[in-house]
Structures are given as structure tokens and as C-alpha cells.
ROTIBA-415543 format. One record per residue: residue number from 1; residue in one letter; x, y, z of N, C-alpha, C in turn. Coordinates in steps of 0.2 Angstrom, whole numbers, plus 5000, padded with zeros to 4 digits. Each point is the difference from the previous one (the first is absolute). Layout:
N
<seq=NUM | type=A | n.east=X | n.north=Y | n.up=Z | ca.east=X | ca.north=Y | ca.up=Z | c.east=X | c.north=Y | c.up=Z>
...
***
This chain:
91
<seq=1 | type=M | n.east=4990 | n.north=5085 | n.up=4986 | ca.east=5006 | ca.north=4996 | ca.up=5003 | c.east=5002 | c.north=5004 | c.up=5006>
<seq=2 | type=V | n.east=5001 | n.north=4996 | n.up=5005 | ca.east=5003 | ca.north=5002 | ca.up=5007 | c.east=5007 | c.north=5002 | c.up=5000>
<seq=3 | type=C | n.east=5004 | n.north=4998 | n.up=4995 | ca.east=5007 | ca.north=5000 | ca.up=5000 | c.east=5002 | c.north=5008 | c.up=4998>
<seq=4 | type=S | n.east=5003 | n.north=5003 | n.up=5004 | ca.east=5001 | ca.north=5007 | ca.up=4999 | c.east=5006 | c.north=5001 | c.up=4995>
<seq=5 | type=T | n.east=5005 | n.north=4995 | n.up=5000 | ca.east=5006 | ca.north=5001 | ca.up=4996 | c.east=4999 | c.north=4997 | c.up=4993>
<seq=6 | type=G | n.east=4994 | n.north=4997 | n.up=4998 | ca.east=4999 | ca.north=4997 | ca.up=4994 | c.east=5004 | c.north=4993 | c.up=4999>
<seq=7 | type=A | n.east=5002 | n.north=4997 | n.up=5006 | ca.east=5003 | ca.north=4993 | ca.up=4999 | c.east=4995 | c.north=4995 | c.up=4998>
<seq=8 | type=L | n.east=4994 | n.north=5001 | n.up=5002 | ca.east=4994 | ca.north=4995 | ca.up=4998 | c.east=4996 | c.north=5005 | c.up=4995>
<seq=9 | type=H | n.east=4999 | n.north=4997 | n.up=4994 | ca.east=4997 | ca.north=5004 | ca.up=4995 | c.east=4997 | c.north=4996 | c.up=4995>
<seq=10 | type=K | n.east=4995 | n.north=5002 | n.up=4996 | ca.east=4996 | ca.north=4996 | ca.up=4995 | c.east=5004 | c.north=5000 | c.up=4994>
<seq=11 | type=E | n.east=5000 | n.north=4994 | n.up=4997 | ca.east=5002 | ca.north=4999 | ca.up=4993 | c.east=4995 | c.north=4996 | c.up=4997>
<seq=12 | type=G | n.east=4995 | n.north=5004 | n.up=4996 | ca.east=4995 | ca.north=4996 | ca.up=4998 | c.east=4995 | c.north=4998 | c.up=5005>
<seq=13 | type=D | n.east=4998 | n.north=4993 | n.up=5000 | ca.east=4996 | ca.north=4997 | ca.up=5005 | c.east=5004 | c.north=4998 | c.up=5006>
<seq=14 | type=K | n.east=5006 | n.north=5000 | n.up=5000 | ca.east=5005 | ca.north=4997 | ca.up=5005 | c.east=5002 | c.north=5006 | c.up=5005>
<seq=15 | type=T | n.east=5002 | n.north=4998 | n.up=5006 | ca.east=5003 | ca.north=5004 | ca.up=5004 | c.east=5007 | c.north=4998 | c.up=5000>
<seq=16 | type=A | n.east=5005 | n.north=5005 | n.up=4998 | ca.east=5007 | ca.north=4998 | ca.up=5000 | c.east=5003 | c.north=5003 | c.up=5006>
<seq=17 | type=F | n.east=5007 | n.north=4998 | n.up=5001 | ca.east=5003 | ca.north=5002 | ca.up=5006 | c.east=5008 | c.north=5002 | c.up=4998>
<seq=18 | type=D | n.east=5002 | n.north=5006 | n.up=5002 | ca.east=5007 | ca.north=5002 | ca.up=4998 | c.east=5003 | c.north=5001 | c.up=5007>
<seq=19 | type=V | n.east=5005 | n.north=4995 | n.up=5001 | ca.east=5003 | ca.north=4999 | ca.up=5006 | c.east=5004 | c.north=5007 | c.up=5002>
<seq=20 | type=D | n.east=5003 | n.north=5003 | n.up=4995 | ca.east=5005 | ca.north=5005 | ca.up=5000 | c.east=4996 | c.north=5006 | c.up=5003>
<seq=21 | type=K | n.east=4993 | n.north=5001 | n.up=4999 | ca.east=4997 | ca.north=5006 | ca.up=5003 | c.east=4997 | c.north=4998 | c.up=5007>
<seq=22 | type=C | n.east=5000 | n.north=4994 | n.up=5002 | ca.east=4997 | ca.north=4998 | ca.up=5007 | c.east=5004 | c.north=5003 | c.up=5006>
<seq=23 | type=T | n.east=4996 | n.north=5003 | n.up=5004 | ca.east=5003 | ca.north=5003 | ca.up=5007 | c.east=4999 | c.north=4995 | c.up=5006>
<seq=24 | type=G | n.east=4996 | n.north=4995 | n.up=4999 | ca.east=4998 | ca.north=4995 | ca.up=5005 | c.east=4996 | c.north=5003 | c.up=5005>
<seq=25 | type=C | n.east=4995 | n.north=5005 | n.up=4998 | ca.east=4996 | ca.north=5003 | ca.up=5005 | c.east=4994 | c.north=4995 | c.up=5003>
<seq=26 | type=G | n.east=4999 | n.north=4995 | n.up=4995 | ca.east=4995 | ca.north=4995 | ca.up=5002 | c.east=4993 | c.north=5001 | c.up=4999>
<seq=27 | type=L | n.east=4998 | n.north=5006 | n.up=4997 | ca.east=4993 | ca.north=5002 | ca.up=4999 | c.east=4997 | c.north=4995 | c.up=4995>
<seq=28 | type=C | n.east=5004 | n.north=4998 | n.up=4995 | ca.east=4997 | ca.north=4995 | ca.up=4995 | c.east=4998 | c.north=4993 | c.up=5003>
<seq=29 | type=Q | n.east=5004 | n.north=4998 | n.up=5005 | ca.east=4998 | ca.north=4994 | ca.up=5003 | c.east=4994 | c.north=5001 | c.up=5004>
<seq=30 | type=L | n.east=4999 | n.north=5005 | n.up=5003 | ca.east=4993 | ca.north=5002 | ca.up=5004 | c.east=4994 | c.north=5000 | c.up=4995>
<seq=31 | type=A | n.east=5002 | n.north=5003 | n.up=4994 | ca.east=4994 | ca.north=5001 | ca.up=4995 | c.east=4999 | c.north=4994 | c.up=4996>
<seq=32 | type=C | n.east=5004 | n.north=4996 | n.up=4999 | ca.east=4999 | ca.north=4994 | ca.up=4995 | c.east=4994 | c.north=4996 | c.up=5002>
<seq=33 | type=P | n.east=4995 | n.north=4999 | n.up=4997 | ca.east=4994 | ca.north=4996 | ca.up=5002 | c.east=5002 | c.north=4992 | c.up=4999>
<seq=34 | type=F | n.east=5005 | n.north=4999 | n.up=4996 | ca.east=5001 | ca.north=4993 | ca.up=4999 | c.east=5006 | c.north=4997 | c.up=5004>
<seq=35 | type=G | n.east=5004 | n.north=5004 | n.up=5004 | ca.east=5005 | ca.north=4997 | ca.up=5004 | c.east=5006 | c.north=4998 | c.up=4996>
<seq=36 | type=V | n.east=5001 | n.north=5003 | n.up=4994 | ca.east=5006 | ca.north=4998 | ca.up=4996 | c.east=5006 | c.north=5005 | c.up=5000>
<seq=37 | type=V | n.east=4999 | n.north=5005 | n.up=5005 | ca.east=5006 | ca.north=5004 | ca.up=5001 | c.east=5003 | c.north=4999 | c.up=5007>
<seq=38 | type=W | n.east=5006 | n.north=5000 | n.up=5000 | ca.east=5003 | ca.north=4999 | ca.up=5007 | c.east=5006 | c.north=5005 | c.up=5000>
<seq=39 | type=T | n.east=5003 | n.north=5001 | n.up=5006 | ca.east=5006 | ca.north=5004 | ca.up=5001 | c.east=5005 | c.north=4997 | c.up=5004>
<seq=40 | type=D | n.east=5006 | n.north=5001 | n.up=4999 | ca.east=5006 | ca.north=4999 | ca.up=5004 | c.east=5005 | c.north=5005 | c.up=4998>
<seq=41 | type=K | n.east=4999 | n.north=5006 | n.up=5003 | ca.east=5004 | ca.north=5007 | ca.up=4998 | c.east=4997 | c.north=5003 | c.up=4993>
<seq=42 | type=I | n.east=4999 | n.north=4996 | n.up=4995 | ca.east=4997 | ca.north=5002 | ca.up=4994 | c.east=4994 | c.north=4995 | c.up=4999>
<seq=43 | type=A | n.east=4995 | n.north=5003 | n.up=4996 | ca.east=4994 | ca.north=4996 | ca.up=4998 | c.east=5002 | c.north=4995 | c.up=4995>
<seq=44 | type=H | n.east=4996 | n.north=4994 | n.up=5000 | ca.east=5000 | ca.north=4995 | ca.up=4995 | c.east=4993 | c.north=4999 | c.up=4998>
<seq=45 | type=K | n.east=4999 | n.north=4998 | n.up=4993 | ca.east=4994 | ca.north=4998 | ca.up=4998 | c.east=4999 | c.north=4994 | c.up=4996>
<seq=46 | type=C | n.east=4996 | n.north=4996 | n.up=5001 | ca.east=4999 | ca.north=4994 | ca.up=4996 | c.east=4998 | c.north=5002 | c.up=4993>
<seq=47 | type=D | n.east=5004 | n.north=4998 | n.up=4995 | ca.east=4998 | ca.north=5002 | ca.up=4993 | c.east=4998 | c.north=4994 | c.up=4996>
<seq=48 | type=L | n.east=4997 | n.north=4995 | n.up=5003 | ca.east=4998 | ca.north=4994 | ca.up=4997 | c.east=5005 | c.north=4997 | c.up=4995>
<seq=49 | type=C | n.east=5007 | n.north=5000 | n.up=5003 | ca.east=5005 | ca.north=4997 | ca.up=4996 | c.east=5001 | c.north=5004 | c.up=4993>
<seq=50 | type=S | n.east=4999 | n.north=5006 | n.up=5000 | ca.east=5002 | ca.north=5004 | ca.up=4994 | c.east=4997 | c.north=4997 | c.up=4993>
<seq=51 | type=G | n.east=4994 | n.north=4998 | n.up=5000 | ca.east=4997 | ca.north=4998 | ca.up=4994 | c.east=5001 | c.north=4993 | c.up=4998>
<seq=52 | type=Q | n.east=5002 | n.north=4996 | n.up=5004 | ca.east=5000 | ca.north=4993 | ca.up=4999 | c.east=4993 | c.north=4998 | c.up=4999>
<seq=53 | type=E | n.east=4999 | n.north=4994 | n.up=4997 | ca.east=4993 | ca.north=4998 | ca.up=4999 | c.east=4996 | c.north=4998 | c.up=5006>
<seq=54 | type=M | n.east=5004 | n.north=4997 | n.up=5005 | ca.east=4998 | ca.north=4998 | ca.up=5006 | c.east=5005 | c.north=5002 | c.up=5005>
<seq=55 | type=P | n.east=4999 | n.north=5004 | n.up=5006 | ca.east=5005 | ca.north=5002 | ca.up=5005 | c.east=5002 | c.north=4993 | c.up=5003>
<seq=56 | type=T | n.east=5006 | n.north=5001 | n.up=5002 | ca.east=5004 | ca.north=4994 | ca.up=5003 | c.east=4996 | c.north=4998 | c.up=5007>
<seq=57 | type=C | n.east=4997 | n.north=5004 | n.up=5004 | ca.east=4997 | ca.north=4999 | ca.up=5006 | c.east=4994 | c.north=4995 | c.up=4998>
<seq=58 | type=V | n.east=4996 | n.north=5002 | n.up=4995 | ca.east=4994 | ca.north=4996 | ca.up=4998 | c.east=5002 | c.north=4993 | c.up=4998>
<seq=59 | type=M | n.east=5005 | n.north=5000 | n.up=4996 | ca.east=5003 | ca.north=4994 | ca.up=4997 | c.east=5002 | c.north=4995 | c.up=5005>
<seq=60 | type=T | n.east=5003 | n.north=5002 | n.up=5005 | ca.east=5004 | ca.north=4996 | ca.up=5005 | c.east=4996 | c.north=4999 | c.up=5007>
<seq=61 | type=C | n.east=4994 | n.north=5003 | n.up=5001 | ca.east=4997 | ca.north=5000 | ca.up=5006 | c.east=4998 | c.north=4993 | c.up=5001>
<seq=62 | type=P | n.east=5002 | n.north=4996 | n.up=5006 | ca.east=4999 | ca.north=4993 | ca.up=5001 | c.east=4993 | c.north=4999 | c.up=5001>
<seq=63 | type=A | n.east=4996 | n.north=5005 | n.up=5003 | ca.east=4993 | ca.north=4999 | ca.up=5002 | c.east=4995 | c.north=5002 | c.up=4994>
<seq=64 | type=N | n.east=5003 | n.north=5003 | n.up=4995 | ca.east=4996 | ca.north=5002 | ca.up=4994 | c.east=4995 | c.north=5006 | c.up=5003>
<seq=65 | type=A | n.east=5002 | n.north=5004 | n.up=5005 | ca.east=4996 | ca.north=5005 | ca.up=5003 | c.east=5000 | c.north=5006 | c.up=4996>
<seq=66 | type=L | n.east=5005 | n.north=5001 | n.up=4995 | ca.east=5000 | ca.north=5006 | ca.up=4996 | c.east=4998 | c.north=4999 | c.up=4993>
<seq=67 | type=S | n.east=4997 | n.north=5006 | n.up=4998 | ca.east=4997 | ca.north=4999 | ca.up=4993 | c.east=4999 | c.north=5007 | c.up=4997>
<seq=68 | type=L | n.east=5001 | n.north=5000 | n.up=4994 | ca.east=4999 | ca.north=5007 | ca.up=4996 | c.east=4992 | c.north=5001 | c.up=4998>
<seq=69 | type=D | n.east=4997 | n.north=4995 | n.up=5001 | ca.east=4992 | ca.north=5000 | ca.up=4998 | c.east=4997 | c.north=5002 | c.up=5007>
<seq=70 | type=F | n.east=4997 | n.north=5007 | n.up=4999 | ca.east=4997 | ca.north=5003 | ca.up=5006 | c.east=4994 | c.north=4996 | c.up=5002>
<seq=71 | type=D | n.east=4996 | n.north=4998 | n.up=4995 | ca.east=4994 | ca.north=4996 | ca.up=5002 | c.east=5001 | c.north=4993 | c.up=5003>
<seq=72 | type=L | n.east=5005 | n.north=4997 | n.up=4998 | ca.east=5002 | ca.north=4994 | ca.up=5003 | c.east=5002 | c.north=5001 | c.up=5007>
<seq=73 | type=A | n.east=5004 | n.north=5005 | n.up=5001 | ca.east=5003 | ca.north=5002 | ca.up=5007 | c.east=4994 | c.north=5001 | c.up=5005>
<seq=74 | type=S | n.east=4995 | n.north=5004 | n.up=4997 | ca.east=4994 | ca.north=5002 | ca.up=5004 | c.east=4996 | c.north=4994 | c.up=5002>
<seq=75 | type=R | n.east=4999 | n.north=4995 | n.up=4995 | ca.east=4996 | ca.north=4994 | ca.up=5002 | c.east=5004 | c.north=4996 | c.up=5005>
<seq=76 | type=R | n.east=5007 | n.north=5000 | n.up=4999 | ca.east=5003 | ca.north=4996 | ca.up=5005 | c.east=5000 | c.north=5003 | c.up=5007>
<seq=77 | type=A | n.east=5000 | n.north=5007 | n.up=5001 | ca.east=5000 | ca.north=5003 | ca.up=5006 | c.east=4993 | c.north=4999 | c.up=5003>
<seq=78 | type=R | n.east=4995 | n.north=5001 | n.up=4996 | ca.east=4993 | ca.north=4999 | ca.up=5003 | c.east=4999 | c.north=4993 | c.up=5002>
<seq=79 | type=N | n.east=5002 | n.north=4995 | n.up=4996 | ca.east=5000 | ca.north=4993 | ca.up=5002 | c.east=5003 | c.north=4999 | c.up=5007>
<seq=80 | type=R | n.east=5006 | n.north=5002 | n.up=5001 | ca.east=5004 | ca.north=4999 | ca.up=5006 | c.east=4997 | c.north=5004 | c.up=5006>
<seq=81 | type=A | n.east=4997 | n.north=5006 | n.up=4999 | ca.east=4997 | ca.north=5003 | ca.up=5005 | c.east=4994 | c.north=4996 | c.up=5002>
<seq=82 | type=A | n.east=4996 | n.north=4998 | n.up=4995 | ca.east=4994 | ca.north=4996 | ca.up=5002 | c.east=5002 | c.north=4993 | c.up=5004>
<seq=83 | type=M | n.east=5005 | n.north=4997 | n.up=4998 | ca.east=5003 | ca.north=4994 | ca.up=5003 | c.east=5002 | c.north=5002 | c.up=5008>
<seq=84 | type=L | n.east=5003 | n.north=5005 | n.up=5000 | ca.east=5002 | ca.north=5002 | ca.up=5007 | c.east=4994 | c.north=5002 | c.up=5005>
<seq=85 | type=I | n.east=4995 | n.north=5003 | n.up=4997 | ca.east=4994 | ca.north=5002 | ca.up=5004 | c.east=4997 | c.north=4994 | c.up=5001>
<seq=86 | type=A | n.east=4999 | n.north=4995 | n.up=4996 | ca.east=4997 | ca.north=4993 | ca.up=5001 | c.east=5003 | c.north=4997 | c.up=5006>
<seq=87 | type=R | n.east=5007 | n.north=5000 | n.up=5001 | ca.east=5004 | ca.north=4997 | ca.up=5005 | c.east=5000 | c.north=5004 | c.up=5006>
<seq=88 | type=G | n.east=4996 | n.north=5006 | n.up=5000 | ca.east=5000 | ca.north=5004 | ca.up=5006 | c.east=5006 | c.north=5005 | c.up=5001>
<seq=89 | type=G | n.east=5003 | n.north=5001 | n.up=4994 | ca.east=5005 | ca.north=5005 | ca.up=5000 | c.east=5007 | c.north=4997 | c.up=5001>
<seq=90 | type=R | n.east=5001 | n.north=4993 | n.up=5001 | ca.east=5006 | ca.north=4997 | ca.up=5001 | c.east=5003 | c.north=4998 | c.up=4993>
<seq=91 | type=A | n.east=5007 | n.north=5001 | n.up=4999 | ca.east=5003 | ca.north=4998 | ca.up=4994 | c.east=5001 | c.north=4992 | c.up=5000>
***
């Protein structure tokens, strides 16, 4: 873990966040490969709505662009890329 204060730490398979330990240095934001950590004086981390069966962002996305199914998301991204390439790179 990049967090020197232990604000971000492992709890089993999940990465947990303790706001009281955060110094707001921003290293976690730089290190996160998924883009789910952001800062505004202190860090914040997406926790997938703390154990809800389906996160609110996934349930309410009007374009159905979000998914918890990695394979489905990968297929959608590949299909979208292929479509853009076929159009000459234009959206």
C-alpha cells in the first residue's frame, strides 16, 4: 500500500479507508489503478456503497454504461472501440 498513515488498508479482499488517518497527501489517488480514489483536502474512496448488492451508480446510470461484470464491461469497451475505429475514430 502506498498510504504511509494506514488510512487505506486491506480488510480481507477489500481495501478499506479510515478518514481519521488521512493526511490528504494524494499518493493514493496517483497509485489507484481504477480511479476510485479522489481528494479534496482528504482522500475519498468508492466503497461500492458499502456492501449493497448493487451500487447506486450502477443501478441509476441512464446509459447502462456501468457494470459489476468485468467480462461484460470488457466486451462493451472492445465493441465501442471497434465501432469508433470503423468510423475513422469519430464518436
